[in-house]
VOPAGU-2260 file (C-alpha; in pm, 1 decimal, decimal comma):
REM VOPAGU-2260
SITE   aa  ch    i         X         Y         Z
SITE  UNK   A    0   -1272,9    5784,7   -5890,5
SITE  UNK   A    1   -1309,2    6060,3   -5633,6
SITE  UNK   A    2    -955,5    5999,7   -5510,5
SITE  UNK   A    3    -816,3    6040,3   -5863,5
SITE  UNK   A    4   -1024,8    6354,0   -5912,7
SITE  UNK   A    5    -908,8    6501,4   -5582,0
SITE  UNK   A    6    -542,3    6428,6   -5655,7
SITE  UNK   A    7    -555,5    6588,2   -5999,2
SITE  UNK   A    8    -730,6    6900,1   -5870,3
SITE  UNK   A    9    -483,8    6923,6   -5580,4
SITE  UNK   A   10    -169,2    6874,9   -5791,0
SITE  UNK   A   11    -262,3    7079,9   -6099,2
SITE  UNK   A   12    -188,3    7425,7   -5953,0
SITE  UNK   A   13     161,8    7308,4   -5854,1
SITE  UNK   A   14     287,1    7195,2   -6195,6
SITE  UNK   A   15     599,5    7366,8   -6331,7
SITE  UNK   A   16     406,2    7483,2   -6639,6
SITE  UNK   A   17      37,4    7580,7   -6631,4
SITE  UNK   A   18    -183,4    7273,3   -6673,4
SITE  UNK   A   19    -380,5    7274,7   -6997,0
SITE  UNK   A   20    -513,4    6917,3   -6980,0
SITE  UNK   A   21    -567,8    6677,5   -6692,2
SITE  UNK   A   22    -602,3    6304,1   -6749,7
SITE  UNK   A   23    -689,5    6021,8   -6510,8
SITE  UNK   A   24    -550,0    5675,5   -6590,3
SITE  UNK   A   25    -742,7    5358,7   -6494,8
SITE  UNK   A   26    -686,5    4985,1   -6545,8
SITE  UNK   A   27   -1038,0    4937,0   -6691,1
SITE  UNK   A   28   -1313,9    5157,7   -6829,5
SITE  UNK   A   29   -1489,1    5341,0   -6545,9
SITE  UNK   A   30   -1866,3    5336,7   -6512,7
SITE  UNK   A   31   -2054,6    5597,1   -6714,1
SITE  UNK   A   32   -2141,1    5797,1   -6402,3
SITE  UNK   A   33   -1774,3    5808,0   -6302,6
SITE  UNK   A   34   -1671,6    5925,5   -6650,3
SITE  UNK   A   35   -1940,8    6192,6   -6627,7
SITE  UNK   A   36   -1791,7    6311,5   -6297,2
SITE  UNK   A   37   -1443,9    6345,0   -6448,3
SITE  UNK   A   38   -1580,1    6516,1   -6758,1
SITE  UNK   A   39   -1776,3    6762,4   -6543,3
SITE  UNK   A   40   -1437,1    6886,6   -6417,7
SITE  UNK   A   41   -1287,0    6886,2   -6766,7
SITE  UNK   A   42   -1069,1    6582,1   -6699,6
SITE  UNK   A   43    -990,3    6326,0   -6968,8
SITE  UNK   A   44    -995,1    5953,9   -6893,9
SITE  UNK   A   45    -751,9    5692,0   -7026,6
SITE  UNK   A   46    -807,0    5324,1   -6954,3
SITE  UNK   A   47    -659,6    4994,2   -7062,8
SITE  UNK   A   48    -857,2    4792,7   -7318,5
SITE  UNK   A   49    -601,3    4517,8   -7394,8
SITE  UNK   A   50    -236,8    4458,6   -7308,7
SITE  UNK   A   51     -44,9    4762,2   -7436,9
SITE  UNK   A   52    -366,4    4918,3   -7570,8
SITE  UNK   A   53    -547,9    5212,0   -7415,9
SITE  UNK   A   54    -856,8    5414,4   -7500,1
SITE  UNK   A   55    -913,0    5781,9   -7424,6
SITE  UNK   A   56   -1240,3    5956,7   -7355,2
SITE  UNK   A   57   -1191,7    6332,2   -7380,3
SITE  UNK   A   58   -1377,9    6577,7   -7164,3
SITE  UNK   A   59   -1599,1    6833,6   -7335,0
SITE  UNK   A   60   -1394,0    7131,8   -7452,3
SITE  UNK   A   61   -1629,9    7372,8   -7272,6
SITE  UNK   A   62   -1577,0    7198,3   -6937,7
SITE  UNK   A   63   -1199,8    7189,4   -6986,9
SITE  UNK   A   64   -1187,3    7558,0   -7080,3
SITE  UNK   A   65   -1396,1    7662,1   -6781,7
SITE  UNK   A   66   -1183,7    7455,9   -6537,8
SITE  UNK   A   67    -840,2    7562,5   -6665,2
SITE  UNK   A   68    -827,9    7881,3   -6453,8
SITE  UNK   A   69    -882,9    7667,8   -6142,2
SITE  UNK   A   70    -609,2    7422,6   -6246,0
SITE  UNK   A   71    -366,4    7709,1   -6305,0
SITE  UNK   A   72    -444,6    7908,3   -5991,8
SITE  UNK   A   73    -134,5    7926,0   -5775,9
SITE  UNK   A   74    -199,4    7910,3   -5404,4
SITE  UNK   A   75     -62,2    8189,4   -5191,3
SITE  UNK   A   76     137,4    8095,1   -4880,5
Protein backbone atom coordinates (compact mmCIF):
# COMPACT_ATOMS: atom_id res chain seq x y z
CA UNK A 1 0.00 0.00 0.00
CA UNK A 2 2.73 2.44 0.95
CA UNK A 3 4.66 1.61 -2.21
CA UNK A 4 1.61 2.39 -4.37
CA UNK A 5 1.04 5.62 -2.45
CA UNK A 6 4.68 6.66 -2.81
CA UNK A 7 4.71 5.94 -6.55
CA UNK A 8 1.56 7.93 -7.21
CA UNK A 9 2.78 10.92 -5.19
CA UNK A 10 6.17 10.75 -6.93
CA UNK A 11 4.80 10.44 -10.48
CA UNK A 12 1.85 12.86 -10.27
CA UNK A 13 3.85 16.10 -10.64
CA UNK A 14 5.47 14.73 -13.83
CA UNK A 15 2.32 13.98 -15.84
CA UNK A 16 1.93 15.77 -19.18
CA UNK A 17 -1.35 17.33 -18.01
CA UNK A 18 -2.00 18.38 -14.40
CA UNK A 19 -3.28 15.43 -12.35
CA UNK A 20 -6.85 15.88 -11.18
CA UNK A 21 -7.42 12.34 -9.86
CA UNK A 22 -5.06 9.64 -8.68
CA UNK A 23 -6.14 6.00 -8.49
CA UNK A 24 -4.37 2.94 -7.10
CA UNK A 25 -5.24 -0.44 -8.65
CA UNK A 26 -5.14 -3.65 -6.56
CA UNK A 27 -5.95 -7.31 -7.24
CA UNK A 28 -8.22 -7.53 -4.16
CA UNK A 29 -9.92 -5.11 -1.78
CA UNK A 30 -7.36 -3.58 0.58
CA UNK A 31 -7.91 -3.57 4.33
CA UNK A 32 -9.97 -0.70 5.71
CA UNK A 33 -6.92 0.94 7.27
CA UNK A 34 -5.10 0.84 3.93
CA UNK A 35 -8.08 2.39 2.14
CA UNK A 36 -8.16 5.08 4.82
CA UNK A 37 -4.48 5.84 4.13
CA UNK A 38 -5.11 6.26 0.40
CA UNK A 39 -8.20 8.36 1.02
CA UNK A 40 -6.28 10.60 3.43
CA UNK A 41 -4.14 11.60 0.42
CA UNK A 42 -7.17 11.97 -1.84
CA UNK A 43 -6.39 8.82 -3.82
CA UNK A 44 -9.12 6.58 -5.21
CA UNK A 45 -8.85 2.80 -5.01
CA UNK A 46 -9.89 0.29 -7.69
CA UNK A 47 -9.77 -3.43 -7.00
CA UNK A 48 -10.87 -6.62 -8.69
CA UNK A 49 -14.04 -8.27 -7.36
CA UNK A 50 -14.52 -10.97 -10.04
CA UNK A 51 -12.93 -11.75 -13.39
CA UNK A 52 -13.36 -8.63 -15.54
CA UNK A 53 -15.20 -6.84 -12.72
CA UNK A 54 -13.77 -4.06 -10.58
CA UNK A 55 -15.04 -1.88 -7.76
CA UNK A 56 -14.00 1.69 -7.03
CA UNK A 57 -13.87 3.43 -3.68
CA UNK A 58 -13.55 7.17 -4.20
CA UNK A 59 -11.59 9.40 -1.88
CA UNK A 60 -13.44 12.20 -0.11
CA UNK A 61 -13.74 15.24 -2.37
CA UNK A 62 -12.26 17.48 0.35
CA UNK A 63 -9.11 15.34 0.60
CA UNK A 64 -8.73 15.22 -3.19
CA UNK A 65 -9.16 18.99 -3.51
CA UNK A 66 -6.63 19.72 -0.79
CA UNK A 67 -4.04 17.33 -2.30
CA UNK A 68 -4.35 18.46 -5.93
CA UNK A 69 -1.90 21.37 -5.56
CA UNK A 70 0.73 18.90 -4.31
CA UNK A 71 0.05 16.52 -7.22
CA UNK A 72 0.39 19.37 -9.71
CA UNK A 73 3.47 21.00 -8.22
CA UNK A 74 6.29 20.84 -10.74
CA UNK A 75 9.71 20.27 -9.26
CA UNK A 76 12.42 22.75 -10.09
CA UNK A 77 15.76 21.40 -11.33
